[in-house]
C-alpha positions as a printed Julia matrix, in Angstrom:
359×3 Matrix{Float64}:
  19.28    0.44  -14.88
  22.08   -2.04  -14.16
  21.47   -5.38  -12.44
  23.0    -3.99   -9.25
  20.77   -0.9    -9.35
  17.72   -3.07  -10.05
  18.54   -5.33   -7.08
  19.03   -2.27   -4.87
  15.7    -0.79   -5.91
  13.8    -4.06   -5.35
  15.45   -4.43   -1.95
  14.32   -0.91   -1.13
  10.75   -1.9    -2.02
  11.17   -4.45    0.78
  12.2    -1.67    3.19
   9.29    0.48    2.03
   6.93   -2.41    2.72
   8.63   -3.03    6.08
   7.83    0.5     7.24
   4.43    0.76    5.57
   3.33   -2.57    7.08
   4.9    -3.28   10.45
   4.1    -7.0     9.98
   7.29   -7.33    7.92
   9.34   -6.84   11.07
   8.48  -10.34   12.21
  11.39  -12.78   12.52
  10.23  -14.79    9.51
  10.98  -11.88    7.17
  14.3   -10.64    8.56
  16.44  -12.62    6.11
  14.8   -10.83    3.16
  16.98   -7.78    3.84
  20.07   -9.78    2.87
  18.68  -11.24   -0.37
  19.22   -9.99   -3.9
  16.12  -10.14   -6.07
  16.37  -10.18   -9.84
  12.68   -9.38  -10.34
  10.01   -7.73   -8.21
   8.05  -10.98   -8.67
  10.77  -12.69   -6.61
  10.19  -10.36   -3.68
   6.41  -10.8    -3.66
   6.68  -14.58   -4.1
   9.02  -14.87   -1.11
   6.91  -12.6     1.09
   3.76  -14.56    0.26
   5.46  -17.95    0.7
   6.85  -16.98    4.1
   3.7   -15.24    5.24
   1.38  -18.04    4.15
   3.66  -20.68    5.76
   3.44  -18.76    9.01
  -0.34  -18.53    8.64
  -0.61  -22.27    7.99
   1.21  -22.93   11.29
  -1.26  -20.69   13.1
  -4.16  -22.2    11.19
  -5.87  -20.83    8.11
  -8.7   -18.45    8.84
 -12.11  -20.1     8.75
 -15.54  -18.54    8.78
 -19.12  -19.79    8.65
 -20.48  -20.01    5.12
 -24.05  -20.84    4.12
 -24.63  -24.22    2.45
 -27.68  -25.83    0.86
 -27.49  -29.6     0.44
 -29.8   -32.62    0.03
 -29.25  -34.94    3.01
 -30.76  -38.09    4.48
 -31.11  -36.46    7.91
 -31.97  -32.94    8.97
 -29.09  -30.5     9.44
 -29.72  -26.85   10.15
 -33.0   -25.61    8.64
 -35.21  -27.5     6.19
 -35.39  -25.76    2.83
 -39.02  -26.37    1.91
 -38.95  -25.84   -1.86
 -36.03  -28.2    -2.41
 -37.5   -30.81   -0.09
 -40.84  -30.77   -1.97
 -38.96  -31.07   -5.26
 -37.14  -34.14   -3.95
 -40.41  -35.7    -2.77
 -42.04  -35.15   -6.14
 -39.04  -36.81   -7.77
 -39.34  -39.73   -5.31
 -35.89  -38.93   -3.86
 -35.57  -39.72   -0.18
 -33.64  -36.57    0.57
 -34.27  -33.5     2.72
 -33.01  -30.19    1.4
 -31.21  -28.44    4.26
 -29.71  -25.02    4.78
 -26.87  -24.83    7.3
 -23.73  -22.9     8.15
 -20.36  -24.63    7.89
 -17.01  -23.46    9.22
 -14.85  -23.32    6.09
 -11.42  -22.27    4.86
 -12.93  -21.54    1.44
 -13.57  -17.88    2.21
 -12.61  -14.66    0.45
  -9.43  -14.12    2.5
  -7.95  -17.48    1.52
  -9.31  -17.3    -2.02
  -7.41  -14.05   -2.6
  -4.2   -15.61   -1.25
  -4.58  -18.63   -3.53
  -5.56  -16.6    -6.59
  -2.55  -14.28   -6.23
  -0.12  -17.11   -5.54
  -1.3   -19.12   -8.55
  -1.06  -16.08  -10.84
   2.5   -15.52   -9.65
   3.3   -19.21  -10.24
   1.84  -19.13  -13.76
   3.07  -15.73  -14.91
   5.8   -14.58  -12.53
   9.48  -14.3   -13.32
  11.39  -15.66  -10.34
  13.9   -18.31   -9.34
  13.05  -21.98   -9.06
  13.77  -21.92   -5.31
  11.21  -19.18   -4.77
   8.75  -20.96   -7.06
   9.15  -24.15   -5.04
   8.49  -22.3    -1.78
   5.27  -20.78   -3.08
   4.15  -24.06   -4.64
   4.73  -25.86   -1.33
   2.4   -23.64    0.71
  -0.3   -23.96   -1.95
  -0.62  -27.65   -1.05
  -2.55  -26.5     2.02
  -5.13  -24.7    -0.15
  -6.62  -27.73   -1.91
 -10.07  -26.96   -0.46
  -9.87  -23.27   -1.39
 -11.22  -22.0    -4.73
  -9.47  -19.6    -7.08
 -11.56  -16.61   -8.12
 -11.31  -14.12  -10.97
  -9.26  -11.05   -9.94
 -12.0    -8.79  -11.34
 -14.54  -10.52   -9.06
 -12.68   -9.63   -5.85
 -14.6    -7.09   -3.8
 -11.81   -5.6    -1.75
 -14.25   -3.47    0.22
 -16.02   -6.65    1.36
 -12.91   -7.93    3.14
 -13.21   -7.36    6.87
 -10.51   -7.75    9.49
 -11.1    -8.74   13.05
  -9.16  -10.3    15.88
  -9.21  -13.79   14.34
  -7.86  -12.71   10.91
  -5.88   -9.51   11.51
  -2.69  -11.37   10.52
  -4.07  -11.45    6.95
  -4.02   -7.66    6.57
  -0.44   -7.4     5.34
  -0.63  -10.48    3.07
  -3.82   -9.25    1.41
  -2.22   -5.83    0.92
   0.57   -7.56   -1.02
  -2.06   -9.46   -3.02
  -3.81   -6.22   -3.93
  -0.5    -4.66   -4.94
   0.09   -7.6    -7.33
  -3.45   -7.97   -8.72
  -4.33   -4.27   -9.04
  -0.84   -2.94   -9.75
   0.77   -5.6   -11.95
  -1.8    -7.87  -13.6
  -2.3    -7.02  -17.26
  -4.71   -8.45  -19.83
  -3.18   -8.49  -23.32
  -5.0    -7.7   -26.57
  -5.44  -11.45  -27.07
  -7.21  -11.71  -23.71
  -4.29  -13.45  -22.01
  -2.97  -12.5   -18.6
   0.56  -11.5   -17.77
   2.37   -9.78  -14.93
   4.1    -6.48  -15.54
   7.77   -6.21  -14.63
   6.88   -3.69  -11.97
   3.99   -2.19  -10.0
   2.22    0.68  -11.76
   2.96    4.26  -10.7
  -0.38    4.84   -9.0
   0.03    1.91   -6.62
   3.69    2.7    -6.04
   2.82    6.29   -5.19
   0.5     5.06   -2.43
   3.24    2.78   -1.07
   5.79    5.59   -1.35
   3.52    7.95    0.62
   2.81    5.39    3.33
   6.49    4.47    3.62
   7.58    8.08    4.21
   4.79    8.69    6.73
   5.52    5.51    8.68
   9.28    6.14    8.53
   8.88    9.46   10.33
   6.41    7.97   12.81
   8.88    5.23   13.72
  12.26    6.95   13.41
  11.34   10.44   14.63
   8.96   10.09   17.57
   9.93   13.61   18.65
   7.84   14.83   15.71
   4.1    14.44   15.44
   3.73   12.68   12.06
   0.34   12.23   10.43
  -1.77   12.8     7.35
  -4.39   15.27    8.58
  -6.89   17.36    6.68
  -6.35   21.1     6.41
  -9.27   23.47    6.79
  -9.89   26.07    4.12
  -9.3    29.64    5.33
 -12.68   31.05    4.35
 -13.94   34.6     4.81
 -17.61   33.65    5.19
 -17.39   29.97    6.17
 -19.13   28.81    2.97
 -17.36   25.62    1.82
 -19.88   23.76   -0.36
 -18.23   21.84   -3.21
 -14.68   22.73   -2.13
 -12.36   19.71   -2.34
 -10.91   18.25    0.86
  -7.29   19.1     1.56
  -5.8    15.8     2.76
  -2.03   15.92    3.23
   0.26   12.98    2.45
   2.62   13.66    5.36
   2.54   16.43    7.93
   5.38   16.74   10.45
   4.82   18.94   13.45
   6.81   19.98   16.49
   5.22   22.65   18.59
   4.14   25.33   16.14
   6.62   24.35   13.45
   4.96   22.47   10.59
   6.32   20.8     7.46
   3.8    19.53    4.89
   5.22   16.93    2.47
   3.57   15.83   -0.75
   5.15   12.55   -1.89
   5.19   12.05   -5.67
   6.05    8.88   -7.58
   5.98    9.32  -11.36
   7.78    7.76  -14.3
   8.34   11.38  -15.39
   8.49   13.98  -12.65
   9.1    17.14  -14.73
   6.77   18.89  -17.16
   7.98   20.35  -20.43
   6.71   23.52  -22.08
   8.41   24.09  -25.42
  12.13   23.58  -24.61
  11.89   24.35  -20.9
  11.49   21.74  -18.16
   9.85   22.75  -14.9
   8.2    21.36  -11.8
   4.66   20.1   -12.46
   2.46   23.14  -12.0
  -0.44   21.22  -10.45
   1.84   19.78   -7.76
   3.23   23.22   -6.94
  -0.2    24.85   -6.77
  -1.39   22.08   -4.45
   1.43   22.29   -1.92
   1.28   26.1    -1.97
  -2.46   25.94   -1.2
  -1.89   23.53    1.69
   0.83   25.72    3.18
  -1.05   29.01    2.92
  -4.22   27.59    4.45
  -2.27   26.01    7.31
  -0.42   29.32    7.72
  -3.75   31.14    8.02
  -4.92   28.66   10.65
  -1.84   29.17   12.86
  -1.78   32.94   12.28
  -5.24   33.16   13.83
  -3.87   31.86   17.16
  -1.34   33.48   19.53
   2.38   32.65   19.33
   5.16   32.38   16.78
   4.89   29.7    14.13
   6.52   28.38   10.99
   4.87   26.52    8.08
   6.77   25.17    5.1
   6.03   22.73    2.31
   7.93   20.17    0.28
   7.36   18.21   -2.9
   9.37   15.01   -2.47
   9.69   13.21   -5.81
  11.02    9.71   -6.28
  14.0     9.95   -8.63
  13.39    8.98  -12.26
  15.69    8.24  -15.2
  15.31   11.81  -16.47
  18.43   13.89  -16.94
  17.07   16.79  -14.88
  15.6    16.09  -11.44
  13.37   18.44   -9.4
  15.49   20.42   -6.93
  14.99   23.89   -5.49
  14.09   25.99   -2.46
  11.7    28.9    -2.98
  10.4    31.64   -0.69
   6.75   32.26   -1.55
   4.64   34.88    0.23
   6.5    34.4     3.5
   6.74   30.58    3.4
   9.4    28.18    2.22
   8.41   25.71   -0.51
  11.09   23.21   -1.44
  11.26   20.64   -4.21
  13.47   17.61   -3.57
  14.23   14.22   -5.13
  14.65   10.95   -3.22
  16.81    8.37   -5.01
  15.37    4.9    -4.39
  18.17    3.23   -6.38
  20.77    3.77   -3.65
  21.55    1.77   -0.5
  18.83    2.19    2.08
  21.19    3.85    4.55
  21.56    6.73    2.07
  17.75    7.0     1.84
  17.59    7.0     5.62
  20.23    9.74    5.76
  18.27   11.95    3.36
  14.97   11.52    5.2
  16.68   12.2     8.53
  18.33   15.26    6.98
  14.93   16.67    5.99
  13.74   16.37    9.59
  16.92   17.93   11.0
  16.84   20.85    8.55
  13.23   21.78    9.29
  13.2    20.97   13.01
  16.59   22.03   14.44
  16.83   20.88   18.03
  17.81   24.26   19.43
  14.77   26.04   17.96
  11.65   26.35   20.1
   8.62   28.55   19.7
   6.59   29.95   22.55
């Protein structure tokens, strides 16, 4: 990948984040669209620096944390065991348990931990490093924690800290998707986010793109019910779609795939990954059965939408299978975003032509 292609791809990660997390549409982030980033670390460093600076202006989130301390006067509740221990040691102190409003909570600890890892291990320009270092001055009373110790499921969002949701999502992308421990036990940051995390971002981007840019379509990620003869469904896996577009009784189910290698090879022949094809076919046929059981014309089709890789052959084809269309397409993320927009819009226009209505 050339430097220009790399900059284009990283910039498109910004656009993907912008759609996936509407927070990026705030004025503070608008100038990111015009920047060229040499490394993905640059992008995350700038987003965190800008986002944290904005949070500092609003005030860092604080919450009540339990403290136990030996004091000369009573504060909160007396902790009996500690107080007796002090008395036996002839120390004129009362052990007290109390709650204190503190910035040293999990939300801020995650922000500091991620920022410091980027500063120590990230590859980005000195200007971006300076911006991130500057906002860290406001975190002197906040502890760093080990990335493995972070309980992401323990982080709760409410009215007073909802502005942290996007920033902590970036932190998780960095810590879960990029942080590597070497054989020597040292930490380093990968040059890019791993495929599993990128696939989740890729899915969310496409879903949110259609929600925002095509309000005429009902875009969601619903579950599909198994078409069962006797209703017995014990131990059957849930069918949860990545993206489902619907207009009237016309339905397009999209499975978004982000792999370093999108094709499978059997001997000398390359083909679409069989598991992916079986999955989308199953989704389509079960949705088809659901609509067929109700009155009126309908149309159900499916699509595997792969992110383009460096492979010579890319997935591409339209197949008619048992009365339904299953297509396999590739989305090139190394092109200007307007071209990506054009392709996504083209998918909607091809499957939902304006003149077609079902009754």
